[in-house]
Residue, then its C-alpha position, 0 to 999 in steps of 0.5 A: m701912637p701918631s708920628p710927631t709933626q716933622p719940622s718945616v723950618a728947622n733942619a731936623h727929622f724925627v726918627t722916633e717919637q722921642v728922637a730927632v736928628g738934624g743939622e745946625l741952626d742957620t749960621y748966616d741968617e740969625q732971624l732964620a736960626i731964631r725961627q728954627l730954634a723956636e720950631l724945635v721948642e714948639l715941637g717938644i725938643t728938650h735936649i740938643l746934642d751938638v757934635r760939631q767940632e768947628w762950631n756950637d750953638e750953646d751960647f745962642v741957645a742959652q741966650l734965647v731959651p734959658g734952661k734948654h739943655l744943649l750938650h756940646a760933645s765935639a767930634s771930628d768927622l774922622d773920629l766918627a768914621s773911625a768909630l764906625r769902622s771899628g764897631r765902637a759906634t754901633g748900638 
């Protein structure tokens, strides 16, 4: 099966055919954030897991793409580092 097209505007990268990882939507330029979200939708992204503690895009995404699944599961960098060191974050 061919690899998915990688985003050119959104800060994301497909690591498998069905899973992409990336950074936040632009927080300073709303028009850029809209283009980033539109690109993710066009590429078939159906669910977003936002683990940032300091911010989340839940309201922004819900307003622009009703029905898009965004889960905000806040985690601090220290929590994630601790989980990695203890082995709780291994697959």
